[in-house]
Each structure stands twice: as structure tokens, then as C-alpha cells.
N, C-alpha and C positions, 0 to 999 in steps of 0.2 A: 095769647097762647105762646108758650115757649117751645121752640123746636130743638130736638136733640137727636144725635146719632152717635155711632162709635167709629173709631178709626178702622176697625176690622170690617165694619159694614161698608164704609167707603171703599176700602180695598177690594172687598168682594164684588161690589157693584161695578167698579172700574174693570176688574178682571172679566166679569161677565160681558161688559160692553165690548172690550177688546176681543174676547172669544167670538162673539157674534159677528163683529166686523170681519173677522178672519174666516168665518164659515166653519168653525169647529163646534161640534155639538158637545154637550155635557159629558156624555159617555166617553168620548175620545179624550177630553181634558182629564177626566178622572183616571183613565188608563195611563196617560202620560205622566201624571203626578203620582200615581200609585195609591189611589183611594177608591172607595166605592162611588158609584154614581150618586147615591143618596147623601153621602158625606160631601161630595162636590157641590151638590145643590145647597147644602147648609153653609158651605164656605162662601158661595156666591151671595147668599142671603145675609151673611155676616153673623150667623149664629154658631159657626165653628171657625176656628182659626187655623191657618196654615203654619207648619213649623218652617224653619229656614230652608231645609232641604226641599220641601214641597213648594215653597215660594219660588226658589230658584228654578225648579223644574217647570212651574207654571209660567214664569217669565220667559224661559227658553221656548216653551211650546207656543207662546204668543209672539216670539220673534223680537223680544225687547230685552234689554239688560235689566237685571234686578235693580240696579241703581236708578235707571231711568223710570222704571215702574214706581219705585218708592218716591222719587222726586215728583212724579205726576200726582200721586196720592197726596203728598204734602201740599202741592199747589191747590188741589181741590179742597182740602181741609181748610187752608187759608181763605179761600174764596167763600166757603160755607160760613166760616166764622165772621167774615166781613158782612155776610148777609144775616147775621144774628143767630146762626145755628150753633148750639153748643155741641162740640165734638169731644166725646169721652174716650179714654183709652180702652175701656171695656164695658160690657153690659152691666157688670157688677157696680162699676163706678157710676154709671148712668142711673141704676136703681137707687144707689145710695144718695146721689144728688137729689133725685125726685123725692125720696123719703125725707130728707132734710128740709125740703120745701114744705113738707107737711100737707101736701095736696092743695096748698093755698093757690098755686098758679096752675093753670091747665098746661099739660105737657103733651106734645105730639112727638112720638119717636119716629124719626124718618128712616125708612128702610124700604126694601122691595122696590116696587114700581115707582114710588114717589121719589126716592133717592136716585134711582136709575134715571128717571126723567130729568132730574136736576143735573146729574153728571153728564148726560147726553147733551143737554142744552149748553152746559159750560164748555164741553169739548167742541161743539159746533161753533160757538161764538169765538173760541180761541182759534180754531182752524180758519174761520172767516177772516179773523184779524191777521193771520199769518200769510194769507194769500197775497201775491203781488198785485199791485194796482195796475189796471190796464191803461193804455194810452188813450186819453180822451181828447 
């Protein structure tokens, strides 16, 4: 089975993870970014994209620079690709790639809780790797 996702889904799930870590609810993030709560929910799910102004506001609300946020997304995308996940630029590109495959190969689109779990595990592993070693 071939696993696929999109860049905007990875971004949305990372933002959701950081939002939860900081104790900010979706309603508050939506307000800070200037969108409705339902739109914010779609952004975190990867089915709607942020424009640059909204992305900058989201990064600010999370207390990270826009550059650092995008670097983290790129790092996660690289790791997903190392694990054999195909990461598309958009859902249209993902649909097109699946259609070209002609249904010959089973495809699993990674999103929601599955992708969130992968990102959480990746962040936890990276954080463990960055912790200083104790004196033994």
C-alpha cells in the first residue's frame, strides 16, 4: 500500500500539535488568524490552506517565527519521504497521481489523527535526541 499526504496537511497537523502544546483552543487561534472556527478546523486538517498573512499570524500566535515553522514542516516532510510517504504539493496533485496509477496500487491518504500521530512521534523522538545526556 502506498501512503500519501500533502504539504498543507503536514503544515496543518504541525500547527495543530503546537497549538495544543501551548493550550490554545481552535476558537482562539481562529480569532488570532482572522478566520472562522470552521475554517480553522479545515486548515488544521489540511483541507484548506493559509495565505501568507494568515500563516504569519498563526506562527506569531504560536510564539515561533514563520521561518522556523516552515523549516520544521520541511524537516517532517523529509522524514516522511524517508519513510516512503509521498508528499504532494496539493490535494489536486495527489488525486492526479492516484488517477495516473489507475487504481493498480492501493493508496492510503495520511491525514487527521494518523498524520498527527506520526508528527507527534517524530517530534518526541527529535526532542529526546536533543536532550542532554546525564552523568552516569
